C-alpha positions, 0 to 999 in steps of 0.5 A: 611605273609599277609604283604608280599603279600601287599608289593609285590602288592604295589611294582608291582603297583609302577612299573606299575605307574612308567612306565606310560608316562604321569601324566594324565595316571598315575592319571587315572591308580592309582585308578584302581590299588588301587581297584584291588590290595587292595582286591587281597591282602586281599583275598590272606591273607584270603586264606593263613590264612585259609590254615594255620588254616586247615594245623596246 
């Protein structure tokens, strides 16, 4: 399931990057998205695994 979260986050990031009007704004936005999306996916996977551990 954590892979599903990662793919969903990457898809949203690609949509955001695709909507940038210039290459300069795209290159400045990419690191910001990377440093926000990767930890968010990791935290979502941890929470999901913790929930599964306590539920089952």
